[in-house]
Biopython code that builds the backbone (N, CA, C, O; Angstrom):
import numpy as np
from Bio.PDB.StructureBuilder import StructureBuilder

atoms = [
    (1, "GLN", "N", (84.113, 96.511, 95.211)),
    (1, "GLN", "CA", (84.469, 97.910, 95.331)),
    (1, "GLN", "C", (85.340, 98.405, 94.156)),
    (1, "GLN", "O", (85.268, 99.586, 93.818)),
    (2, "GLU", "N", (86.148, 97.552, 93.532)),
    (2, "GLU", "CA", (86.760, 98.134, 92.366)),
    (2, "GLU", "C", (85.772, 98.260, 91.170)),
    (2, "GLU", "O", (86.041, 99.102, 90.314)),
    (3, "LEU", "N", (84.711, 97.539, 91.040)),
    (3, "LEU", "CA", (83.797, 97.758, 89.941)),
    (3, "LEU", "C", (83.133, 99.014, 90.048)),
    (3, "LEU", "O", (82.996, 99.727, 89.054)),
    (4, "CYS", "N", (82.669, 99.376, 91.278)),
    (4, "CYS", "CA", (82.070, 100.597, 91.529)),
    (4, "CYS", "C", (82.959, 101.849, 91.135)),
    (4, "CYS", "O", (82.530, 102.841, 90.545)),
    (5, "THR", "N", (84.292, 101.646, 91.560)),
    (5, "THR", "CA", (85.376, 102.664, 91.343)),
    (5, "THR", "C", (85.414, 102.867, 89.882)),
    (5, "THR", "O", (85.438, 103.993, 89.384)),
    (6, "ARG", "N", (85.419, 101.694, 89.146)),
    (6, "ARG", "CA", (85.615, 101.930, 87.595)),
    (6, "ARG", "C", (84.437, 102.546, 87.111)),
    (6, "ARG", "O", (84.583, 103.342, 86.183)),
    (7, "VAL", "N", (83.310, 102.343, 87.546)),
    (7, "VAL", "CA", (82.040, 103.080, 86.887)),
    (7, "VAL", "C", (82.217, 104.484, 87.273)),
    (7, "VAL", "O", (82.071, 105.344, 86.405)),
    (8, "MET", "N", (82.507, 104.808, 88.448)),
    (8, "MET", "CA", (82.641, 106.277, 88.753)),
    (8, "MET", "C", (83.696, 106.966, 88.089)),
    (8, "MET", "O", (83.533, 108.120, 87.693)),
    (9, "TYR", "N", (84.853, 106.297, 87.924)),
    (9, "TYR", "CA", (85.874, 106.878, 87.177)),
    (9, "TYR", "C", (85.673, 107.138, 85.662)),
    (9, "TYR", "O", (86.067, 108.165, 85.109)),
    (10, "HIS", "N", (85.055, 106.164, 85.059)),
    (10, "HIS", "CA", (84.890, 106.228, 83.493)),
    (10, "HIS", "C", (83.502, 106.772, 83.068)),
    (10, "HIS", "O", (83.307, 107.097, 81.896)),
    (11, "ARG", "N", (82.553, 106.871, 83.996)),
    (11, "ARG", "CA", (81.201, 107.334, 83.699)),
    (11, "ARG", "C", (80.680, 106.952, 82.445)),
    (11, "ARG", "O", (80.370, 107.787, 81.595)),
    (12, "PRO", "N", (80.555, 105.581, 82.264)),
    (12, "PRO", "CA", (79.905, 105.164, 80.977)),
    (12, "PRO", "C", (78.599, 105.594, 80.733)),
    (12, "PRO", "O", (77.931, 105.895, 81.722)),
    (13, "SER", "N", (78.064, 105.692, 79.565)),
    (13, "SER", "CA", (76.916, 106.062, 79.233)),
    (13, "SER", "C", (75.807, 104.900, 79.475)),
    (13, "SER", "O", (74.642, 105.163, 79.772)),
    (14, "ASP", "N", (76.316, 103.570, 79.310)),
    (14, "ASP", "CA", (75.664, 102.522, 79.676)),
    (14, "ASP", "C", (76.341, 101.639, 80.789)),
    (14, "ASP", "O", (77.025, 100.678, 80.438)),
    (15, "PRO", "N", (76.186, 101.908, 81.992)),
    (15, "PRO", "CA", (76.794, 101.257, 83.064)),
    (15, "PRO", "C", (76.733, 99.780, 82.962)),
    (15, "PRO", "O", (77.739, 99.096, 83.150)),
    (16, "ASN", "N", (75.571, 99.267, 82.667)),
    (16, "ASN", "CA", (75.363, 97.714, 82.645)),
    (16, "ASN", "C", (76.232, 97.017, 81.655)),
    (16, "ASN", "O", (76.762, 95.946, 81.950)),
    (17, "ALA", "N", (76.408, 97.604, 80.446)),
    (17, "ALA", "CA", (77.199, 97.142, 79.328)),
    (17, "ALA", "C", (78.617, 97.244, 79.776)),
    (17, "ALA", "O", (79.421, 96.331, 79.587)),
    (18, "PHE", "N", (78.945, 98.470, 80.426)),
    (18, "PHE", "CA", (80.424, 98.665, 80.896)),
    (18, "PHE", "C", (80.775, 97.635, 81.887)),
    (18, "PHE", "O", (81.873, 97.088, 81.798)),
    (19, "LEU", "N", (79.920, 97.305, 82.861)),
    (19, "LEU", "CA", (80.146, 96.334, 83.840)),
    (19, "LEU", "C", (80.337, 94.874, 83.146)),
    (19, "LEU", "O", (81.341, 94.209, 83.399)),
    (20, "LEU", "N", (79.445, 94.461, 82.363)),
    (20, "LEU", "CA", (79.601, 93.273, 81.675)),
    (20, "LEU", "C", (80.991, 93.012, 81.014)),
    (20, "LEU", "O", (81.576, 91.930, 81.076)),
    (21, "GLU", "N", (81.467, 94.155, 80.358)),
    (21, "GLU", "CA", (82.730, 94.157, 79.615)),
    (21, "GLU", "C", (83.774, 94.138, 80.673)),
    (21, "GLU", "O", (84.692, 93.332, 80.523)),
    (22, "VAL", "N", (83.771, 94.890, 81.699)),
    (22, "VAL", "CA", (84.872, 94.712, 82.842)),
    (22, "VAL", "C", (84.813, 93.358, 83.565)),
    (22, "VAL", "O", (85.842, 92.847, 84.006)),
    (23, "LEU", "N", (83.612, 92.779, 83.688)),
    (23, "LEU", "CA", (83.631, 91.428, 84.251)),
    (23, "LEU", "C", (84.104, 90.486, 83.375)),
    (23, "LEU", "O", (84.748, 89.569, 83.884)),
    (24, "ASP", "N", (83.931, 90.476, 82.055)),
    (24, "ASP", "CA", (84.505, 89.603, 80.999)),
    (24, "ASP", "C", (86.015, 89.878, 80.932)),
    (24, "ASP", "O", (86.725, 88.893, 80.729)),
    (25, "THR", "N", (86.582, 91.022, 81.066)),
    (25, "THR", "CA", (88.036, 91.228, 81.098)),
    (25, "THR", "C", (88.652, 90.623, 82.307)),
    (25, "THR", "O", (89.757, 90.081, 82.291)),
    (26, "LEU", "N", (87.857, 90.740, 83.410)),
    (26, "LEU", "CA", (88.423, 90.175, 84.679)),
    (26, "LEU", "C", (88.442, 88.604, 84.623)),
    (26, "LEU", "O", (89.356, 87.908, 85.065)),
    (27, "ARG", "N", (87.400, 88.189, 84.067)),
    (27, "ARG", "CA", (87.235, 86.643, 83.949)),
    (27, "ARG", "C", (88.375, 86.196, 83.031)),
    (27, "ARG", "O", (89.062, 85.237, 83.386)),
    (28, "THR", "N", (88.619, 86.805, 81.906)),
    (28, "THR", "CA", (89.708, 86.388, 81.027)),
    (28, "THR", "C", (91.083, 86.508, 81.543)),
    (28, "THR", "O", (91.968, 85.694, 81.279)),
    (29, "ALA", "N", (91.240, 87.585, 82.314)),
    (29, "ALA", "CA", (92.581, 87.722, 83.023)),
    (29, "ALA", "C", (92.727, 86.754, 84.112)),
    (29, "ALA", "O", (93.830, 86.299, 84.418)),
    (30, "ARG", "N", (91.491, 86.385, 84.783)),
    (30, "ARG", "CA", (91.684, 85.344, 85.878)),
    (30, "ARG", "C", (92.032, 83.821, 85.220)),
    (30, "ARG", "O", (92.864, 83.068, 85.726)),
    (31, "ASP", "N", (91.372, 83.550, 84.192)),
    (31, "ASP", "CA", (91.596, 82.375, 83.424)),
    (31, "ASP", "C", (92.978, 82.278, 82.927)),
    (31, "ASP", "O", (93.609, 81.226, 83.028)),
    (32, "SER", "N", (93.490, 83.385, 82.369)),
    (32, "SER", "CA", (94.912, 83.259, 81.865)),
    (32, "SER", "C", (96.017, 83.678, 82.895)),
    (32, "SER", "O", (97.208, 83.793, 82.606)),
    (33, "MET", "N", (95.524, 83.871, 84.012)),
    (33, "MET", "CA", (96.547, 84.180, 85.191)),
    (33, "MET", "C", (97.234, 85.510, 85.099)),
    (33, "MET", "O", (98.283, 85.768, 85.689)),
    (34, "VAL", "N", (96.571, 86.351, 84.311)),
    (34, "VAL", "CA", (97.261, 87.870, 83.936)),
    (34, "VAL", "C", (96.621, 88.818, 85.024)),
    (34, "VAL", "O", (95.403, 88.986, 84.965)),
    (35, "PRO", "N", (97.284, 89.396, 85.929)),
    (35, "PRO", "CA", (96.613, 90.360, 86.777)),
    (35, "PRO", "C", (96.102, 91.622, 86.133)),
    (35, "PRO", "O", (96.557, 92.114, 85.101)),
    (36, "THR", "N", (95.135, 92.079, 86.834)),
    (36, "THR", "CA", (94.539, 93.409, 86.207)),
    (36, "THR", "C", (94.686, 94.633, 87.281)),
    (36, "THR", "O", (94.693, 94.422, 88.494)),
    (37, "ALA", "N", (94.784, 95.720, 86.801)),
    (37, "ALA", "CA", (94.883, 96.816, 87.744)),
    (37, "ALA", "C", (94.083, 97.889, 87.363)),
    (37, "ALA", "O", (93.927, 98.010, 86.148)),
    (38, "PHE", "N", (93.490, 98.767, 88.148)),
    (38, "PHE", "CA", (92.682, 99.894, 87.959)),
    (38, "PHE", "C", (93.661, 101.022, 87.472)),
    (38, "PHE", "O", (93.306, 101.815, 86.600)),
    (39, "PHE", "N", (94.819, 101.073, 88.016)),
    (39, "PHE", "CA", (95.688, 102.301, 87.886)),
    (39, "PHE", "C", (96.520, 102.055, 86.686)),
    (39, "PHE", "O", (96.998, 100.933, 86.521)),
    (40, "THR", "N", (96.758, 103.110, 85.741)),
    (40, "THR", "CA", (97.617, 102.821, 84.661)),
    (40, "THR", "C", (98.973, 103.394, 84.941)),
    (40, "THR", "O", (99.244, 104.054, 85.944)),
    (41, "ALA", "N", (99.827, 103.079, 83.948)),
    (41, "ALA", "CA", (101.234, 103.639, 84.094)),
    (41, "ALA", "C", (101.220, 105.244, 84.167)),
    (41, "ALA", "O", (102.013, 105.865, 84.874)),
    (42, "GLU", "N", (100.275, 105.833, 83.394)),
    (42, "GLU", "CA", (100.137, 107.277, 83.478)),
    (42, "GLU", "C", (99.647, 107.735, 84.826)),
    (42, "GLU", "O", (100.095, 108.742, 85.374)),
    (43, "ASP", "N", (98.636, 106.902, 85.386)),
    (43, "ASP", "CA", (98.290, 107.413, 86.899)),
    (43, "ASP", "C", (99.454, 107.359, 87.808)),
    (43, "ASP", "O", (99.659, 108.209, 88.675)),
    (44, "ILE", "N", (100.242, 106.291, 87.576)),
    (44, "ILE", "CA", (101.402, 106.152, 88.617)),
    (44, "ILE", "C", (102.305, 107.467, 88.420)),
    (44, "ILE", "O", (102.641, 108.151, 89.388)),
    (45, "GLU", "N", (102.657, 107.758, 87.163)),
    (45, "GLU", "CA", (103.418, 108.861, 86.727)),
    (45, "GLU", "C", (102.987, 110.147, 87.283)),
    (45, "GLU", "O", (103.770, 110.950, 87.790)),
    (46, "ALA", "N", (101.474, 110.357, 87.154)),
    (46, "ALA", "CA", (100.925, 111.450, 87.658)),
    (46, "ALA", "C", (100.994, 111.496, 89.243)),
    (46, "ALA", "O", (101.112, 112.585, 89.805)),
    (47, "THR", "N", (100.930, 110.455, 89.877)),
    (47, "THR", "CA", (101.052, 110.328, 91.342)),
    (47, "THR", "C", (102.416, 110.799, 91.733)),
    (47, "THR", "O", (102.592, 111.649, 92.606)),
    (48, "PHE", "N", (103.442, 110.181, 91.011)),
    (48, "PHE", "CA", (104.990, 110.718, 91.240)),
    (48, "PHE", "C", (105.020, 112.156, 91.081)),
    (48, "PHE", "O", (105.520, 112.817, 91.992)),
    (49, "GLY", "N", (104.605, 112.679, 90.159)),
    (49, "GLY", "CA", (104.566, 114.257, 89.806)),
    (49, "GLY", "C", (104.012, 114.872, 90.924)),
    (49, "GLY", "O", (104.645, 115.840, 91.348)),
    (50, "MET", "N", (102.897, 114.530, 91.568)),
    (50, "MET", "CA", (102.206, 115.173, 92.595)),
    (50, "MET", "C", (103.116, 115.252, 93.944)),
    (50, "MET", "O", (103.201, 116.200, 94.724)),
    (51, "MET", "N", (103.790, 113.956, 94.003)),
    (51, "MET", "CA", (104.714, 113.818, 95.164)),
    (51, "MET", "C", (106.015, 114.504, 95.014)),
    (51, "MET", "O", (106.681, 114.671, 96.035)),
    (52, "ASP", "N", (106.481, 114.936, 93.847)),
    (52, "ASP", "CA", (107.689, 115.511, 93.527)),
    (52, "ASP", "C", (107.361, 116.846, 92.782)),
    (52, "ASP", "O", (107.665, 116.918, 91.592)),
    (53, "PRO", "N", (106.766, 117.902, 93.395)),
    (53, "PRO", "CA", (106.350, 119.024, 92.575)),
    (53, "PRO", "C", (107.570, 119.979, 92.230)),
    (53, "PRO", "O", (107.459, 120.893, 91.413)),
    (54, "THR", "N", (108.790, 119.688, 92.943)),
    (54, "THR", "CA", (109.945, 120.642, 92.508)),
    (54, "THR", "C", (110.624, 119.911, 91.404)),
    (54, "THR", "O", (111.421, 120.537, 90.707)),
    (55, "GLY", "N", (110.382, 118.595, 91.161)),
    (55, "GLY", "CA", (110.998, 117.977, 89.942)),
    (55, "GLY", "C", (112.502, 117.602, 90.317)),
    (55, "GLY", "O", (113.432, 117.829, 89.543)),
    (56, "LYS", "N", (112.657, 117.033, 91.516)),
    (56, "LYS", "CA", (113.996, 116.568, 91.982)),
    (56, "LYS", "C", (114.280, 115.202, 91.505)),
    (56, "LYS", "O", (115.426, 114.761, 91.593)),
    (57, "GLY", "N", (113.271, 114.465, 90.981)),
    (57, "GLY", "CA", (113.403, 113.172, 90.433)),
    (57, "GLY", "C", (113.341, 111.975, 91.526)),
    (57, "GLY", "O", (113.523, 110.788, 91.254)),
    (58, "SER", "N", (113.085, 112.437, 92.662)),
    (58, "SER", "CA", (112.971, 111.366, 93.783)),
    (58, "SER", "C", (112.034, 111.952, 94.757)),
    (58, "SER", "O", (111.718, 113.140, 94.817)),
    (59, "VAL", "N", (111.556, 110.843, 95.636)),
    (59, "VAL", "CA", (110.671, 111.352, 96.723)),
    (59, "VAL", "C", (111.158, 110.545, 98.018)),
    (59, "VAL", "O", (112.004, 109.654, 97.948)),
    (60, "SER", "N", (110.581, 110.919, 99.122)),
    (60, "SER", "CA", (111.040, 110.203, 100.341)),
    (60, "SER", "C", (110.350, 109.033, 100.558)),
    (60, "SER", "O", (109.277, 108.874, 99.977)),
    (61, "ARG", "N", (110.802, 108.149, 101.329)),
    (61, "ARG", "CA", (110.119, 106.694, 101.587)),
    (61, "ARG", "C", (108.897, 107.084, 102.116)),
    (61, "ARG", "O", (107.980, 106.398, 101.666)),
    (62, "GLN", "N", (108.524, 107.993, 102.961)),
    (62, "GLN", "CA", (107.410, 108.291, 103.536)),
    (62, "GLN", "C", (106.303, 108.715, 102.457)),
    (62, "GLN", "O", (105.135, 108.340, 102.554)),
    (63, "GLN", "N", (106.774, 109.527, 101.426)),
    (63, "GLN", "CA", (105.846, 109.793, 100.394)),
    (63, "GLN", "C", (105.425, 108.713, 99.518)),
    (63, "GLN", "O", (104.289, 108.616, 99.056)),
    (64, "TYR", "N", (106.491, 107.810, 99.281)),
    (64, "TYR", "CA", (106.154, 106.468, 98.513)),
    (64, "TYR", "C", (105.145, 105.708, 99.329)),
    (64, "TYR", "O", (104.149, 105.210, 98.805)),
    (65, "GLU", "N", (105.404, 105.623, 100.604)),
    (65, "GLU", "CA", (104.355, 104.800, 101.323)),
    (65, "GLU", "C", (103.034, 105.336, 101.369)),
    (65, "GLU", "O", (102.049, 104.609, 101.235)),
    (66, "GLN", "N", (102.952, 106.647, 101.562)),
    (66, "GLN", "CA", (101.731, 107.352, 101.401)),
    (66, "GLN", "C", (100.969, 107.066, 100.077)),
    (66, "GLN", "O", (99.793, 106.705, 100.028)),
    (67, "ALA", "N", (101.786, 107.273, 99.004)),
    (67, "ALA", "CA", (101.368, 106.894, 97.652)),
    (67, "ALA", "C", (100.698, 105.526, 97.473)),
    (67, "ALA", "O", (99.715, 105.409, 96.741)),
    (68, "LEU", "N", (101.235, 104.478, 98.149)),
    (68, "LEU", "CA", (100.714, 103.256, 98.247)),
    (68, "LEU", "C", (99.377, 103.173, 98.879)),
    (68, "LEU", "O", (98.429, 102.568, 98.377)),
    (69, "ARG", "N", (99.344, 103.888, 100.141)),
    (69, "ARG", "CA", (98.096, 103.909, 100.822)),
    (69, "ARG", "C", (96.947, 104.618, 100.023)),
    (69, "ARG", "O", (95.755, 104.315, 100.077)),
    (70, "ASN", "N", (97.489, 105.570, 99.304)),
    (70, "ASN", "CA", (96.457, 106.275, 98.578)),
    (70, "ASN", "C", (95.803, 105.354, 97.450)),
    (70, "ASN", "O", (94.655, 105.582, 97.070)),
    (71, "VAL", "N", (96.496, 104.398, 96.969)),
    (71, "VAL", "CA", (95.787, 103.563, 95.965)),
    (71, "VAL", "C", (95.492, 102.168, 96.715)),
    (71, "VAL", "O", (95.287, 101.174, 96.019)),
    (72, "GLY", "N", (95.468, 102.080, 98.005)),
    (72, "GLY", "CA", (94.734, 101.096, 98.689)),
    (72, "GLY", "C", (95.665, 99.992, 99.170)),
    (72, "GLY", "O", (95.199, 99.006, 99.743)),
    (73, "VAL", "N", (97.018, 100.139, 98.944)),
    (73, "VAL", "CA", (97.994, 99.240, 99.411)),
    (73, "VAL", "C", (98.443, 99.605, 100.772)),
    (73, "VAL", "O", (99.252, 100.515, 100.955)),
    (74, "GLU", "N", (97.848, 98.797, 101.879)),
    (74, "GLU", "CA", (98.221, 99.046, 103.177)),
    (74, "GLU", "C", (99.503, 98.391, 103.666)),
    (74, "GLU", "O", (100.261, 99.006, 104.416)),
    (75, "LYS", "N", (99.744, 97.214, 103.273)),
    (75, "LYS", "CA", (100.936, 96.403, 103.640)),
    (75, "LYS", "C", (101.769, 96.098, 102.413)),
    (75, "LYS", "O", (101.503, 95.110, 101.728)),
    (76, "PRO", "N", (102.719, 96.872, 102.128)),
    (76, "PRO", "CA", (103.615, 96.562, 100.836)),
    (76, "PRO", "C", (104.173, 95.164, 100.910)),
    (76, "PRO", "O", (104.641, 94.628, 101.914)),
    (77, "ALA", "N", (104.057, 94.658, 99.718)),
    (77, "ALA", "CA", (104.882, 93.272, 99.490)),
    (77, "ALA", "C", (106.174, 93.397, 98.730)),
    (77, "ALA", "O", (106.993, 92.478, 98.701)),
    (78, "VAL", "N", (106.339, 94.484, 98.148)),
    (78, "VAL", "CA", (107.623, 94.687, 97.397)),
    (78, "VAL", "C", (108.612, 95.583, 97.996)),
    (78, "VAL", "O", (108.393, 96.769, 98.245)),
    (79, "ALA", "N", (109.844, 94.892, 98.244)),
    (79, "ALA", "CA", (110.873, 95.504, 99.145)),
    (79, "ALA", "C", (111.686, 96.657, 98.158)),
    (79, "ALA", "O", (112.093, 96.375, 97.031)),
    (80, "LEU", "N", (111.814, 97.748, 98.675)),
    (80, "LEU", "CA", (112.587, 98.688, 97.860)),
    (80, "LEU", "C", (114.011, 98.303, 97.654)),
    (80, "LEU", "O", (114.523, 97.537, 98.471)),
    (81, "PRO", "N", (114.762, 98.789, 96.566)),
    (81, "PRO", "CA", (116.080, 98.291, 96.261)),
    (81, "PRO", "C", (116.932, 98.917, 97.551)),
    (81, "PRO", "O", (116.613, 99.904, 98.215)),
    (82, "GLU", "N", (118.130, 98.050, 97.721)),
    (82, "GLU", "CA", (119.165, 98.394, 98.756)),
    (82, "GLU", "C", (119.426, 100.014, 98.889)),
    (82, "GLU", "O", (119.191, 100.609, 99.940)),
    (83, "GLY", "N", (119.836, 100.535, 97.946)),
    (83, "GLY", "CA", (120.172, 101.944, 97.803)),
    (83, "GLY", "C", (119.018, 103.150, 98.035)),
    (83, "GLY", "O", (119.329, 104.325, 98.228)),
    (84, "GLU", "N", (117.793, 102.713, 97.990)),
    (84, "GLU", "CA", (116.693, 103.495, 97.965)),
    (84, "GLU", "C", (115.840, 103.284, 99.233)),
    (84, "GLU", "O", (114.629, 103.071, 99.169)),
    (85, "GLN", "N", (116.489, 103.350, 100.319)),
    (85, "GLN", "CA", (115.564, 103.139, 101.447)),
    (85, "GLN", "C", (115.065, 104.475, 102.137)),
    (85, "GLN", "O", (114.117, 104.493, 102.922)),
    (86, "GLU", "N", (115.804, 105.605, 101.764)),
    (86, "GLU", "CA", (115.531, 106.862, 102.283)),
    (86, "GLU", "C", (114.753, 107.709, 101.077)),
    (86, "GLU", "O", (113.740, 108.360, 101.331)),
    (87, "ARG", "N", (115.283, 107.642, 99.839)),
    (87, "ARG", "CA", (114.819, 108.451, 98.703)),
    (87, "ARG", "C", (114.513, 107.371, 97.624)),
    (87, "ARG", "O", (115.258, 106.399, 97.499)),
    (88, "VAL", "N", (113.503, 107.533, 96.910)),
    (88, "VAL", "CA", (112.943, 106.667, 95.918)),
    (88, "VAL", "C", (112.990, 107.344, 94.674)),
    (88, "VAL", "O", (112.325, 108.373, 94.556)),
    (89, "CYS", "N", (113.741, 106.886, 93.635)),
    (89, "CYS", "CA", (113.740, 107.535, 92.317)),
    (89, "CYS", "C", (112.614, 107.268, 91.416)),
    (89, "CYS", "O", (111.869, 106.327, 91.688)),
    (90, "ARG", "N", (112.405, 107.979, 90.382)),
    (90, "ARG", "CA", (111.117, 107.845, 89.549)),
    (90, "ARG", "C", (110.946, 106.431, 89.059)),
    (90, "ARG", "O", (109.916, 105.763, 89.142)),
    (91, "SER", "N", (112.110, 106.066, 88.533)),
    (91, "SER", "CA", (111.814, 104.625, 87.981)),
    (91, "SER", "C", (111.491, 103.529, 88.889)),
    (91, "SER", "O", (110.720, 102.634, 88.543)),
    (92, "THR", "N", (112.045, 103.558, 90.031)),
    (92, "THR", "CA", (111.940, 102.609, 91.119)),
    (92, "THR", "C", (110.507, 102.761, 91.669)),
    (92, "THR", "O", (109.863, 101.756, 91.973)),
    (93, "PHE", "N", (109.942, 104.138, 91.817)),
    (93, "PHE", "CA", (108.672, 104.375, 92.251)),
    (93, "PHE", "C", (107.687, 103.783, 91.149)),
    (93, "PHE", "O", (106.774, 103.042, 91.514)),
    (94, "GLN", "N", (107.833, 104.053, 90.012)),
    (94, "GLN", "CA", (106.872, 103.369, 88.907)),
    (94, "GLN", "C", (106.958, 101.938, 88.891)),
    (94, "GLN", "O", (105.925, 101.279, 88.772)),
    (95, "ARG", "N", (108.211, 101.321, 89.010)),
    (95, "ARG", "CA", (108.251, 99.724, 88.994)),
    (95, "ARG", "C", (107.602, 99.226, 90.226)),
    (95, "ARG", "O", (106.686, 98.411, 90.116)),
    (96, "CYS", "N", (108.022, 99.672, 91.490)),
    (96, "CYS", "CA", (107.518, 99.110, 92.610)),
    (96, "CYS", "C", (105.943, 99.360, 92.846)),
    (96, "CYS", "O", (105.257, 98.510, 93.415)),
    (97, "MET", "N", (105.461, 100.458, 92.419)),
    (97, "MET", "CA", (103.919, 100.737, 92.365)),
    (97, "MET", "C", (103.237, 99.920, 91.572)),
    (97, "MET", "O", (102.116, 99.538, 91.907)),
    (98, "GLN", "N", (103.820, 99.529, 90.397)),
    (98, "GLN", "CA", (103.159, 98.537, 89.532)),
    (98, "GLN", "C", (103.196, 97.212, 89.968)),
    (98, "GLN", "O", (102.277, 96.442, 89.687)),
    (99, "GLU", "N", (104.230, 96.842, 90.670)),
    (99, "GLU", "CA", (104.388, 95.473, 91.136)),
    (99, "GLU", "C", (103.360, 95.348, 92.259)),
    (99, "GLU", "O", (102.588, 94.389, 92.297)),
    (100, "GLU", "N", (103.353, 96.366, 93.214)),
    (100, "GLU", "CA", (102.309, 96.391, 94.280)),
    (100, "GLU", "C", (100.858, 96.243, 93.768)),
    (100, "GLU", "O", (100.091, 95.403, 94.241)),
    (101, "LEU", "N", (100.536, 97.053, 92.831)),
    (101, "LEU", "CA", (99.272, 97.053, 92.295)),
    (101, "LEU", "C", (98.872, 95.803, 91.608)),
    (101, "LEU", "O", (97.708, 95.410, 91.681)),
    (102, "ALA", "N", (99.852, 95.107, 90.889)),
    (102, "ALA", "CA", (99.624, 93.832, 90.403)),
    (102, "ALA", "C", (99.412, 92.777, 91.459)),
    (102, "ALA", "O", (98.617, 91.858, 91.258)),
    (103, "ALA", "N", (100.125, 92.884, 92.621)),
    (103, "ALA", "CA", (99.915, 91.922, 93.563)),
    (103, "ALA", "C", (98.679, 92.040, 94.348)),
    (103, "ALA", "O", (98.301, 91.093, 95.038)),
    (104, "ALA", "N", (97.942, 93.287, 94.279)),
    (104, "ALA", "CA", (96.856, 93.503, 94.914)),
    (104, "ALA", "C", (95.701, 93.432, 94.048)),
    (104, "ALA", "O", (94.605, 93.674, 94.554)),
    (105, "SER", "N", (95.780, 93.125, 92.766)),
    (105, "SER", "CA", (94.825, 93.259, 91.903)),
    (105, "SER", "C", (93.860, 92.069, 91.912)),
    (105, "SER", "O", (94.169, 91.008, 92.454)),
    (106, "VAL", "N", (92.642, 92.271, 91.280)),
    (106, "VAL", "CA", (91.675, 91.381, 91.154)),
    (106, "VAL", "C", (92.099, 90.082, 90.314)),
    (106, "VAL", "O", (91.286, 89.177, 90.124)),
]
sb = StructureBuilder()
sb.init_structure("model")
sb.init_model(0)
sb.init_chain("A")
sb.init_seg("    ")
for serial, (resi, resn, name, xyz) in enumerate(atoms, 1):
    if name == "N":
        sb.init_residue(resn, " ", resi, " ")
    sb.init_atom(name, np.array(xyz, "f"), 0.0, 1.0, " ", f" {name:<3s}", serial, name[0])
structure = sb.get_structure()
């Protein structure tokens, strides 16, 4: 599913060569025990921006959980910090999203 998503997202001129390159990257990452993720830090930042259109610098826990579901994380593995159970600040949102995506990556 992730491979099809990558092809649809990047729209390479040569899908076969693109898939071979992605598979090689995934194999290298697996062999070196380095997780890979489809979403970049910029994607996470854009997601936060959509969840915080007024620029308050934080989102509700419900918005954070919805953002996780939007990227395919149904059961979060990373606990939010003690002081951010109701509102999640930008840096925590980014860090926790990256950790969740790394845990769920291929």
